[in-house]
N, CA and C of each residue as an Amber inpcrd file, in Angstrom:
protein
   615
   0.8410000  -1.1950000   0.0000000   0.0000000   0.0000000   0.0000000
   0.8790000   1.2500000   0.0000000   0.4800000   2.2420000  -0.8000000
   1.2340000   3.4880000  -0.8710000   1.1660000   4.2390000   0.4480000
   2.1720000   5.0950000   0.6740000   2.1780000   5.9150000   1.8790000
   1.0270000   6.9130000   1.7890000   0.2150000   6.9630000   2.8230000
  -0.9590000   7.8320000   2.8200000  -0.6020000   9.2180000   3.3290000
  -1.2130000  10.2230000   2.7400000  -0.9550000  11.5960000   3.1610000
  -1.5820000  11.8510000   4.5300000  -1.1350000  12.9300000   5.1590000
  -1.6620000  13.2900000   6.4710000  -3.1620000  13.5620000   6.4040000
  -3.6140000  14.2160000   5.3330000  -5.0330000  14.5230000   5.2060000
  -5.8710000  13.2530000   5.0860000  -5.3710000  12.2740000   4.3230000
  -6.0950000  11.0090000   4.1810000  -6.1440000  10.2740000   5.5190000
  -5.0270000  10.2540000   6.2110000  -4.9870000   9.5850000   7.5100000
  -5.9730000  10.2090000   8.4890000  -6.0690000  11.5340000   8.4730000
  -7.0140000  12.2120000   9.3610000  -8.4560000  11.8540000   9.0060000
  -8.7450000  11.7870000   7.7020000 -10.1070000  11.4100000   7.3140000
 -10.4110000   9.9660000   7.7050000  -9.4210000   9.0900000   7.5840000
  -9.6360000   7.6940000   7.9620000  -9.9740000   7.5680000   9.4410000
  -9.3640000   8.4200000  10.2660000  -9.6880000   8.3600000  11.6970000
 -11.1350000   8.7720000  11.9350000 -11.6230000   9.7530000  11.1800000
 -13.0200000  10.1680000  11.3390000 -13.9770000   9.0900000  10.8240000
 -13.6110000   8.4460000   9.7060000 -14.4300000   7.3320000   9.2350000
 -14.5000000   6.2550000  10.3270000 -13.3650000   6.0430000  10.9700000
 -13.3010000   4.9960000  11.9910000 -14.2120000   5.3200000  13.1730000
 -14.2180000   6.5760000  13.6100000 -15.1110000   6.9640000  14.7090000
 -16.5630000   6.6280000  14.3730000 -16.9490000   6.9280000  13.1290000
 -18.3240000   6.6600000  12.6960000 -18.5970000   5.1620000  12.6680000
 -17.6390000   4.3910000  12.1570000 -17.8180000   2.9440000  12.0590000
 -17.9270000   2.2950000  13.4340000 -17.1570000   2.7880000  14.3870000
 -17.2490000   2.2650000  15.7540000 -18.6620000   2.4790000  16.2940000
 -19.2130000   3.6650000  16.0320000 -20.5610000   3.9810000  16.4900000
 -21.5970000   3.1020000  15.7960000 -21.4330000   2.9190000  14.4910000
 -22.3800000   2.0870000  13.7510000 -22.2990000   0.6280000  14.1740000
 -21.0970000   0.1420000  14.4330000 -20.9370000  -1.2380000  14.8820000
 -21.6220000  -1.4410000  16.2290000 -21.5250000  -0.4340000  17.0990000
 -22.1610000  -0.5200000  18.4150000 -23.6810000  -0.5670000  18.2920000
 -24.1920000  -0.0160000  17.1910000 -25.6350000  -0.0310000  16.9440000
 -26.0670000  -1.2450000  16.1060000 -25.1050000  -2.1700000  15.8890000
 -25.3690000  -3.3900000  15.1050000 -25.8140000  -3.0920000  13.6740000
 -25.3010000  -1.9960000  13.1190000 -25.5740000  -1.6770000  11.7200000
 -24.6320000  -2.5010000  10.8420000 -25.1490000  -3.0680000   9.7640000
 -24.3540000  -3.9650000   8.9240000 -23.6150000  -3.2360000   7.8090000
 -24.2830000  -2.2650000   7.1790000 -23.6760000  -1.5690000   6.0520000
 -23.7380000  -0.0510000   6.2360000 -22.7980000   0.6170000   5.5580000
 -22.8070000   2.0730000   5.5130000 -22.3450000   2.4900000   4.1220000
 -22.9420000   3.5020000   3.5680000 -22.6030000   3.9350000   2.2100000
 -21.6600000   5.1260000   2.2200000 -21.0000000   5.3520000   1.0990000
 -20.1010000   6.5050000   0.9920000 -20.8690000   7.8210000   1.0800000
 -22.0910000   7.9400000   0.5170000 -22.8370000   9.1920000   0.7060000
 -23.1400000   9.4810000   2.1780000 -23.4020000   8.4210000   2.9670000
 -23.6620000   8.6130000   4.3960000 -22.4200000   9.1650000   5.0890000
 -21.2680000   8.5600000   4.8140000 -20.0200000   9.0290000   5.4130000
 -19.7170000  10.4570000   4.9680000 -19.9350000  10.7290000   3.6860000
 -19.6520000  12.0620000   3.1560000 -20.5210000  13.1180000   3.8240000
 -21.7990000  12.8230000   3.9970000 -22.7080000  13.7900000   4.6190000
 -22.3280000  14.0530000   6.0650000 -21.9490000  13.0080000   6.7980000
 -21.5780000  13.1690000   8.2080000 -20.3310000  14.0230000   8.3820000
 -19.4120000  13.9280000   7.4360000 -18.1330000  14.6410000   7.5620000
 -18.0640000  15.9170000   6.7350000 -19.0820000  16.1550000   5.9060000
 -19.0860000  17.3670000   5.1040000 -18.0500000  17.3590000   3.9980000
 -17.8210000  16.1720000   3.3860000 -16.8800000  16.0510000   2.2710000
 -17.6230000  15.4660000   1.0790000 -16.9750000  15.4490000  -0.0890000
 -17.5830000  14.8950000  -1.2870000 -17.6270000  13.3750000  -1.2300000
 -18.7100000  12.8410000  -1.7730000 -18.8490000  11.3860000  -1.8540000
 -17.6760000  10.7660000  -2.6090000 -17.2370000  11.4350000  -3.6830000
 -16.1210000  10.9130000  -4.4870000 -14.8350000  10.8330000  -3.6750000
 -14.6510000  11.7870000  -2.7360000 -13.4630000  11.7790000  -1.8790000
 -13.4890000  10.5740000  -0.9420000 -14.6590000  10.2840000  -0.3850000
 -14.7930000   9.1240000   0.5000000 -14.4510000   7.8460000  -0.2580000
 -15.0240000   7.6770000  -1.4530000 -14.7790000   6.4640000  -2.2280000
 -13.3110000   6.3530000  -2.6280000 -12.6950000   7.4910000  -2.9280000
 -11.2750000   7.5000000  -3.2810000 -10.4270000   7.0850000  -2.0800000
 -10.7540000   7.6120000  -0.8990000 -10.0110000   7.2560000   0.3150000
 -10.1240000   5.7660000   0.6200000 -11.3530000   5.2540000   0.5610000
 -11.5840000   3.8680000   0.9480000 -11.0470000   2.8850000  -0.0840000
 -10.9150000   3.3370000  -1.3310000 -10.3380000   2.4860000  -2.3610000
  -8.8700000   2.2010000  -2.0610000  -8.2090000   3.1270000  -1.3630000
  -6.8130000   2.9330000  -0.9640000  -6.6660000   1.7540000  -0.0090000
  -7.7710000   1.3710000   0.6280000  -7.7670000   0.2300000   1.5490000
  -8.1080000  -1.0670000   0.8270000  -8.2060000  -0.9860000  -0.5070000
  -8.6200000  -2.1430000  -1.3080000 -10.0140000  -2.6140000  -0.9080000
 -10.8520000  -1.6430000  -0.5750000 -12.2240000  -1.9610000  -0.1810000
 -13.1460000  -1.1030000  -1.0380000 -13.7790000  -1.7370000  -2.0240000
 -14.6290000  -0.9920000  -2.9520000 -16.1030000  -1.0160000  -2.5830000
 -16.4540000  -1.7670000  -1.5670000 -17.8520000  -1.8320000  -1.1760000
 -18.6790000  -2.6580000  -2.1430000 -19.9820000  -2.6970000  -1.9070000
 -20.8950000  -3.4650000  -2.7420000 -21.9080000  -2.5240000  -3.3820000
 -22.1630000  -2.7480000  -4.6550000 -23.0670000  -1.8960000  -5.4220000
 -24.4530000  -1.8430000  -4.7780000 -24.9740000  -0.6240000  -4.5930000
 -26.3060000  -0.3550000  -4.0330000 -26.4650000  -0.7650000  -2.5680000
 -25.3950000  -1.2320000  -1.9610000 -25.4580000  -1.6460000  -0.5500000
 -24.5260000  -0.8070000   0.3110000 -23.2870000  -0.6420000  -0.1760000
 -22.3150000   0.1240000   0.5840000 -21.1950000  -0.7450000   1.1200000
 -20.6060000  -0.2830000   2.1940000 -19.4690000  -0.9760000   2.8000000
 -19.9310000  -1.7660000   4.0140000 -19.4020000  -2.9750000   4.1390000
 -19.7060000  -3.7890000   5.3090000 -18.9800000  -3.1680000   6.5040000
 -19.7140000  -2.7910000   7.5270000 -19.1810000  -1.9910000   8.6290000
 -17.9990000  -2.6670000   9.3210000 -18.1560000  -3.9090000   9.7280000
 -17.0900000  -4.5930000  10.4560000 -15.8580000  -4.7900000   9.5840000
 -16.0730000  -5.0900000   8.3080000 -14.9510000  -5.3070000   7.3920000
 -14.1690000  -4.0200000   7.1710000 -14.8950000  -2.9150000   6.9480000
 -14.2330000  -1.6260000   6.7240000 -13.5370000  -1.1560000   7.9930000
 -14.1790000  -1.3660000   9.1220000 -13.5760000  -1.0060000  10.4120000
 -12.2630000  -1.7560000  10.6160000 -12.2470000  -3.0460000  10.2930000
 -11.0260000  -3.8470000  10.4440000  -9.9330000  -3.3740000   9.4880000
 -10.3260000  -2.9590000   8.2670000  -9.3520000  -2.4680000   7.2930000
  -8.6620000  -1.2010000   7.7890000  -9.4600000  -0.2990000   8.3670000
  -8.8870000   0.9440000   8.8780000  -8.0170000   0.6650000  10.1010000
  -8.4490000  -0.2390000  10.9610000  -7.6490000  -0.6130000  12.1280000
  -6.2720000  -1.1220000  11.7030000  -6.2550000  -1.9450000  10.6650000
  -4.9870000  -2.4930000  10.1700000  -4.1180000  -1.4070000   9.5620000
  -4.7430000  -0.5360000   8.7640000  -3.9930000   0.5340000   8.1010000
  -3.3930000   1.5150000   9.0970000  -4.1580000   1.8720000  10.1180000
  -3.6960000   2.8500000  11.1090000  -2.9270000   2.2050000  12.2640000
  -2.8430000   0.8790000  12.2660000  -2.1180000   0.1950000  13.3430000
  -2.7840000   0.3440000  14.6940000  -4.1150000   0.4240000  14.6930000
  -4.8340000   0.7140000  15.9370000  -4.7770000  -0.4280000  16.9430000
  -4.5820000  -1.6380000  16.4650000  -4.5690000  -2.7770000  17.3780000
  -3.1630000  -3.1730000  17.8030000  -2.1460000  -2.4720000  17.2590000
  -0.7790000  -2.7670000  17.6860000  -0.4930000  -2.0150000  18.9800000
  -0.1240000  -2.7410000  20.0470000   0.1420000  -2.0700000  21.3310000
   1.2690000  -1.0470000  21.2020000   1.0580000   0.1400000  21.7600000
   2.0520000   1.2100000  21.7100000   2.1850000   1.8160000  23.1040000
   3.3650000   1.7360000  23.6770000   3.6000000   2.2820000  25.0120000
   4.0470000   3.7340000  24.9240000   3.5590000   4.5520000  25.8570000
   3.9090000   5.9780000  25.8580000   4.0430000   6.4850000  27.2860000
   4.8870000   7.4850000  27.4550000   4.9680000   8.1810000  28.7360000
   4.7180000   9.6650000  28.4950000   4.2900000  10.3450000  29.5340000
   3.9610000  11.7680000  29.4400000   4.9790000  12.5780000  30.2290000
   5.5260000  13.6080000  29.6170000   6.3840000  14.5500000  30.3290000
   5.5740000  15.8250000  30.5310000   5.2740000  16.1140000  31.7890000
   4.4190000  17.2440000  32.1290000   3.1370000  16.7550000  32.7640000
   3.0670000  16.7870000  34.0890000   1.9020000  16.2420000  34.8000000
   0.9660000  17.3470000  35.2830000   0.8670000  18.4200000  34.5090000
  -0.0650000  19.4970000  34.8340000  -1.4720000  19.1340000  34.3950000
  -2.3120000  20.1340000  34.1900000  -3.7100000  19.8820000  33.8410000
  -3.8750000  19.0780000  32.5560000  -3.1220000  19.4500000  31.5040000
  -3.2460000  18.7580000  30.2290000  -2.6990000  17.3430000  30.3200000
  -1.5260000  17.1870000  30.9010000  -0.9370000  15.8600000  31.0440000
  -1.8310000  14.9430000  31.8510000  -2.4030000  15.4670000  32.9190000
  -3.3130000  14.6800000  33.7620000  -4.5640000  14.2900000  32.9940000
  -5.0870000  15.2310000  32.1890000  -6.2940000  14.9410000  31.4120000
  -6.0460000  13.8190000  30.4030000  -4.8780000  13.8430000  29.7610000
  -4.5530000  12.7870000  28.8070000  -4.3780000  11.4430000  29.5120000
  -3.7880000  11.4680000  30.7030000  -3.6030000  10.2360000  31.4710000
  -4.9410000   9.6400000  31.8930000  -5.9530000  10.4940000  32.0260000
  -7.2790000  10.0320000  32.4500000  -8.1560000   9.5930000  31.2740000
  -7.6660000   9.7770000  30.0630000  -8.4720000   9.4530000  28.8870000
  -8.3590000   7.9560000  28.5950000  -9.3030000   7.1930000  29.0810000
  -9.2430000   5.7350000  28.9840000  -9.4040000   5.2150000  27.5600000
  -9.9800000   6.0110000  26.6650000 -10.1970000   5.5430000  25.2920000
  -8.9040000   5.3190000  24.5170000  -7.7890000   5.8540000  25.0090000
  -6.5130000   5.6010000  24.3410000  -6.2700000   4.1000000  24.2020000
  -6.6180000   3.3510000  25.2400000  -6.3850000   1.9010000  25.2370000
  -7.1200000   1.2260000  24.0840000  -8.2840000   1.7730000  23.7180000
  -9.0570000   1.1950000  22.6190000  -8.3030000   1.3000000  21.2990000
  -7.4220000   2.2850000  21.1980000  -6.6570000   2.4850000  19.9710000
  -5.2200000   1.9710000  20.0840000  -4.9610000   1.1560000  21.0950000
  -3.6600000   0.5140000  21.2260000  -2.6180000   1.3030000  21.9920000
  -2.9830000   2.5070000  22.4850000  -2.0140000   3.3430000  23.1950000
  -2.1050000   3.1080000  24.7030000  -0.9910000   2.7540000  25.2990000
  -0.9480000   2.5160000  26.7360000  -0.0530000   3.5520000  27.4110000
  -0.6480000   4.3970000  28.2450000   0.1270000   5.3600000  29.0240000
   0.7570000   4.6010000  30.1930000   2.0680000   4.6770000  30.3040000
   2.7650000   3.8830000  31.3220000   3.1670000   4.6890000  32.5570000
   3.4190000   5.9840000  32.3980000   3.8280000   6.8090000  33.5380000
   3.8540000   8.2740000  33.1270000   3.9210000   9.1440000  34.1320000
   4.0790000  10.5830000  33.8940000   5.3350000  11.0640000  34.5960000
   5.9100000  12.1450000  34.0690000   7.1280000  12.7130000  34.6500000
   6.9890000  14.2230000  34.7510000   7.5290000  14.7920000  35.8110000
   7.4260000  16.2260000  36.0350000   8.5820000  16.6760000  36.9320000
   8.8820000  17.9750000  36.8910000   9.9330000  18.5380000  37.7520000
   9.3900000  19.0550000  39.0760000   8.0890000  19.2460000  39.1670000
   7.4760000  19.8220000  40.3610000   7.3920000  18.7930000  41.4830000
   8.0130000  19.0950000  42.6100000   7.9930000  18.1630000  43.7390000
   6.5740000  17.9720000  44.2740000   5.6960000  18.9620000  44.0350000
   4.3150000  18.8560000  44.5160000   3.5420000  17.7750000  43.7660000
   4.0220000  17.4230000  42.5830000   3.3090000  16.4350000  41.7730000
   3.9150000  15.0330000  41.8550000   5.1490000  14.9520000  42.3250000
   5.8430000  13.6700000  42.3760000   5.1290000  12.7110000  43.3250000
   5.0840000  11.4450000  42.9390000   4.4860000  10.3420000  43.6970000
   2.9580000  10.3600000  43.6930000   2.3660000  11.3230000  42.9640000
   0.9050000  11.2870000  42.8080000   0.5140000  10.1260000  41.9080000
  -0.7210000   9.7010000  42.0410000  -1.2920000   8.7090000  41.1460000
  -2.3830000   9.3960000  40.3160000  -2.2790000   9.2860000  38.9940000
  -3.2860000   9.8620000  38.1040000  -3.8700000   8.7360000  37.2650000
  -5.0940000   8.3750000  37.5740000  -5.7690000   7.2850000  36.8650000
  -4.9420000   6.0000000  36.8970000  -4.3150000   5.7690000  38.0240000
  -3.5100000   4.5600000  38.1830000  -2.0910000   4.6700000  37.6610000
  -1.7320000   5.8410000  37.1330000  -0.3870000   6.0490000  36.5930000
   0.4500000   6.8450000  37.6010000   1.6580000   6.3870000  37.8590000
   2.5420000   7.0490000  38.8130000   3.2050000   8.2730000  38.1780000
   3.3470000   9.3290000  38.9740000   4.1000000  10.5050000  38.5350000
   5.4930000  10.4400000  39.1590000   6.5250000  10.4550000  38.3080000
   7.9140000  10.3950000  38.7460000   8.6040000  11.7210000  38.4440000
   9.7310000  11.9370000  39.0900000  10.5560000  13.0990000  38.7550000
  11.2510000  12.8290000  37.4250000  11.4050000  13.8590000  36.6140000
  12.0440000  13.6780000  35.3160000  13.4640000  13.1260000  35.4320000
  14.1070000  13.3500000  36.5770000  15.4590000  12.8160000  36.7780000
  15.4610000  11.2920000  36.8000000  14.2960000  10.6940000  36.9950000
  14.1860000   9.2410000  37.0470000  13.8550000   8.6160000  35.6960000
  13.6300000   9.4540000  34.6910000  13.1460000   8.9340000  33.4160000
  14.1120000   7.9520000  32.7600000  15.3890000   8.2630000  32.7310000
  16.3530000   7.3910000  32.0630000  16.3870000   6.0090000  32.7050000
  16.4140000   5.9760000  34.0240000  16.4340000   4.6950000  34.7370000
  15.1350000   3.9420000  34.5190000  14.0260000   4.6680000  34.5940000
  12.7150000   4.0590000  34.4090000  12.5730000   3.4720000  33.0100000
  12.9920000   4.2290000  31.9970000  12.8380000   3.8070000  30.6050000
  13.6770000   2.5720000  30.2990000  14.7620000   2.3810000  31.0160000
  15.5920000   1.1900000  30.8000000  14.8010000  -0.0700000  31.1240000
  13.9120000   0.0220000  32.1120000  13.1010000  -1.1330000  32.5120000
  11.7490000  -1.1720000  31.8080000  11.2990000  -0.0010000  31.3420000
   9.9820000   0.0950000  30.7150000  10.1020000   0.8440000  29.3910000
  10.6440000   0.2200000  28.3610000  10.8170000   0.9120000  27.0760000
   9.4800000   1.4020000  26.5210000   9.5000000   2.6070000  25.9690000
   8.2940000   3.1840000  25.3580000   8.7150000   3.9300000  24.1030000
   7.9900000   3.7190000  23.0150000   8.3690000   4.3380000  21.7540000
   7.8050000   5.7400000  21.5690000   6.8070000   6.1050000  22.3870000
   6.1550000   7.4020000  22.2380000   6.3160000   8.2380000  23.5010000
   6.6530000   9.5070000  23.3170000   6.6800000  10.4650000  24.4280000
   5.6620000  11.5520000  24.1160000   4.8140000  11.8410000  25.0920000
   3.8090000  12.8870000  24.9460000   4.2730000  14.0900000  25.7550000
   4.4830000  15.2120000  25.1000000   5.0300000  16.3960000  25.7490000
   3.9180000  17.3880000  26.0480000   3.6770000  17.6120000  27.3270000
   2.6370000  18.5720000  27.7440000   3.2690000  19.5790000  28.7040000
   4.3320000  20.2030000  28.2530000   5.0880000  21.1490000  29.0740000
   4.9640000  22.5450000  28.4750000   5.3500000  23.5900000  29.2220000
   5.3600000  24.9430000  28.6480000   6.3240000  25.0280000  27.4770000
   6.1200000  26.0200000  26.6160000   6.9660000  26.1780000  25.4340000
   8.4420000  26.2700000  25.8040000   8.7380000  26.9530000  26.9040000
  10.1320000  27.1490000  27.3060000  10.8210000  25.8420000  27.6980000
  10.0430000  24.8260000  28.0240000  10.6120000  23.5460000  28.4560000
  10.5210000  22.4740000  27.3760000   9.9580000  22.8050000  26.2220000
   9.6830000  21.8070000  25.1960000  10.9440000  21.1460000  24.6520000
  11.9560000  21.9380000  24.3210000  13.1670000  21.3670000  23.7330000
  13.8870000  20.4500000  24.7240000  13.9850000  20.8830000  25.9700000
  14.6420000  20.0540000  26.9830000  13.8710000  18.7520000  27.2010000
  12.5350000  18.8390000  27.1960000  11.7080000  17.6400000  27.3690000
  11.8880000  16.6960000  26.1840000  11.9550000  17.2600000  24.9850000
  12.1540000  16.4420000  23.7900000  13.5090000  15.7440000  23.8310000
  14.5570000  16.4840000  24.2000000  15.8980000  15.9040000  24.2820000
  15.9260000  14.7530000  25.2840000  15.2740000  14.9460000  26.4150000
  15.2390000  13.9170000  27.4530000  14.4700000  12.6930000  26.9680000
  13.3410000  12.9210000  26.3100000  12.5250000  11.8090000  25.8150000
  13.2830000  10.9770000  24.7920000  13.9860000  11.6620000  23.8990000
  14.7610000  10.9580000  22.8710000  15.9010000  10.1650000  23.5080000
  16.5700000  10.7640000  24.4890000  17.6480000  10.0640000  25.1910000
  17.1230000   8.8310000  25.9040000  15.8460000   8.8740000  26.2860000
  15.2230000   7.7430000  26.9880000  14.6860000   6.6920000  26.0260000
  14.8720000   6.9140000  24.7240000  14.5060000   5.9000000  23.7510000
  13.2550000   6.1540000  22.9400000  12.5870000   7.2770000  23.1630000
  11.3740000   7.5710000  22.3960000  11.7230000   7.8560000  20.9380000
  10.9670000   7.2630000  20.0310000  11.1660000   7.4750000  18.5990000
  10.1200000   8.4060000  18.0000000   9.0360000   8.5890000  18.7390000
   7.9390000   9.4250000  18.2770000   7.5470000  10.3950000  19.3850000
   7.4480000  11.6680000  19.0330000   7.0790000  12.6940000  20.0000000
   5.7350000  13.2950000  19.6110000   4.8130000  13.2800000  20.5470000
   3.5000000  13.9080000  20.3590000   3.5550000  15.1940000  21.1660000
   3.7650000  16.3070000  20.4860000   4.0860000  17.5590000  21.1540000
   2.8710000  18.4800000  21.2800000   2.4170000  18.6710000  22.5140000
   1.3230000  19.6000000  22.7920000   1.8400000  20.9830000  23.1600000
   3.1370000  21.1170000  23.3500000   3.7070000  22.4150000  23.7230000
   3.6630000  23.3610000  22.5200000   3.3430000  24.6430000  22.7380000
   3.2900000  25.6030000  21.6310000   4.6860000  26.0410000  21.2100000
   5.4610000  25.0920000  20.7070000   6.8410000  25.3810000  20.3250000
   7.3000000  24.3730000  19.2800000   8.1640000  24.8290000  18.3790000
   8.7690000  23.9430000  17.3920000  10.0740000  23.4250000  17.9780000
  10.2540000  22.1110000  17.9370000  11.4390000  21.5160000  18.5450000
  12.3510000  20.9020000  17.4820000  13.6210000  20.8330000  17.7930000
  14.6090000  20.2350000  16.8950000  14.8750000  18.8040000  17.3480000
  14.8620000  17.8860000  16.3830000  15.0940000  16.4800000  16.7190000
  16.0720000  15.8820000  15.7120000  16.7730000  14.8250000  16.1120000
  17.6960000  14.1520000  15.1800000  16.9400000  13.4880000  14.0320000
  17.6630000  13.2150000  12.9640000  17.0740000  12.5160000  11.8270000
  16.5330000  11.1610000  12.2780000  15.3420000  10.8330000  11.8110000
  14.7440000   9.5510000  12.1720000  13.7290000   9.6310000  13.2860000
  13.7340000  10.7380000  14.0380000  12.7480000  10.9370000  15.0980000
  11.5460000  11.6710000  14.5090000  10.3670000  11.1560000  14.7630000
   9.1560000  11.7540000  14.2160000   8.4640000  12.6240000  15.2720000
   7.9900000  13.7840000  14.8480000   7.2830000  14.7010000  15.7480000
   5.9020000  14.9980000  15.1870000   4.8880000  14.8810000  16.0430000
   3.5380000  15.2870000  15.6650000   3.1590000  16.4780000  16.5330000
   2.8500000  17.6010000  15.9020000   2.4910000  18.8090000  16.6390000
   0.9780000  18.8860000  16.8090000   0.5370000  18.9370000  18.0360000
  -0.8820000  19.1130000  18.3460000  -1.0960000  20.6080000  18.5500000
  -1.5100000  21.2790000  17.4870000  -1.6070000  22.7400000  17.4870000
  -2.9980000  23.1780000  17.9450000  -3.2390000  23.1530000  19.2290000
  -4.5550000  23.4640000  19.7670000  -4.9770000  24.8960000  19.4240000
  -4.0770000  25.8540000  19.6450000  -4.4260000  27.2410000  19.3530000
  -4.5810000  27.4810000  17.8590000  -3.7460000  26.8250000  17.0600000
  -3.8670000  26.9750000  15.6100000  -5.1930000  26.4450000  15.1090000
  -5.6280000  25.3030000  15.6380000  -6.9230000  24.7450000  15.2500000
  -8.0600000  25.6680000  15.6790000  -7.9200000  26.2410000  16.8730000
  -8.9460000  27.1590000  17.3650000  -9.0550000  28.3900000  16.4690000
  -7.9150000  28.9500000  16.1020000  -7.9210000  30.1450000  15.2550000
  -8.4590000  29.8370000  13.8580000  -8.1310000  28.6360000  13.3450000
  -8.6710000  28.2390000  12.0460000 -10.1880000  28.1240000  12.1080000
 -10.6700000  27.6200000  13.2420000 -12.1120000  27.4630000  13.4320000
 -12.7950000  28.8320000  13.5260000 -12.2510000  29.7020000  14.3720000
 -12.8880000  31.0050000  14.5870000 -12.7860000  31.9000000  13.3500000
 -11.7730000  31.6600000  12.5000000 -11.6370000  32.4640000  11.2820000
 -12.7990000  32.2490000  10.3370000 -13.5010000  31.1170000  10.5020000
 -14.6370000  30.8190000   9.6390000 -15.9470000  31.3910000  10.2030000
 -15.8820000  31.9640000  11.3950000 -17.0820000  32.5350000  11.9990000
 -17.3660000  33.9170000  11.4190000 -18.6140000  34.3120000  11.3570000
 -18.9280000  35.6600000  10.8350000 -18.2710000  36.7330000  11.6740000
 -17.7560000  37.7610000  11.0210000 -17.0830000  38.8380000  11.7460000
 -18.1180000  39.8250000  12.3080000
């Protein structure tokens, strides 16, 4: 299968959310016009996206919900276990640690790390908060490929450097800062303010 663009991958995640809901309702089929209407995209775009999964659906019936759901799960690697730790145990880091639905998508939060002594040794949704000075030792016993950064912008680069030194290959960065990483390390920027501004720019002035 060809490498999928970021836009296609994002649409596949939205298709998946819908399919999970339909499966829970014991719905057997769903059509591309239905998916297109729910997401506000063209029917042709939906069919083009799903064709990349080698799933063309059935004429006049649509796509078999469980089959399409399984195809997207395989493509996005949703069922492959992925361990992650969080650097930054403030409000955002704590909220992510409490989000139990991550497990449904194969993501397992293993621990949180912070510099604040007031937060050390706390338990957040069953996850221990450690001092960042313990990360290297901890990671040696509990390897994790993903680091989630929920620190202030001023601490983002240092947190990224520490996460990479601890073995993380993928950084999910919630900090409002661009970070420098070695070749081969992947960074995903969660631009909360950028998304908000893009949304509000479409509102009537």
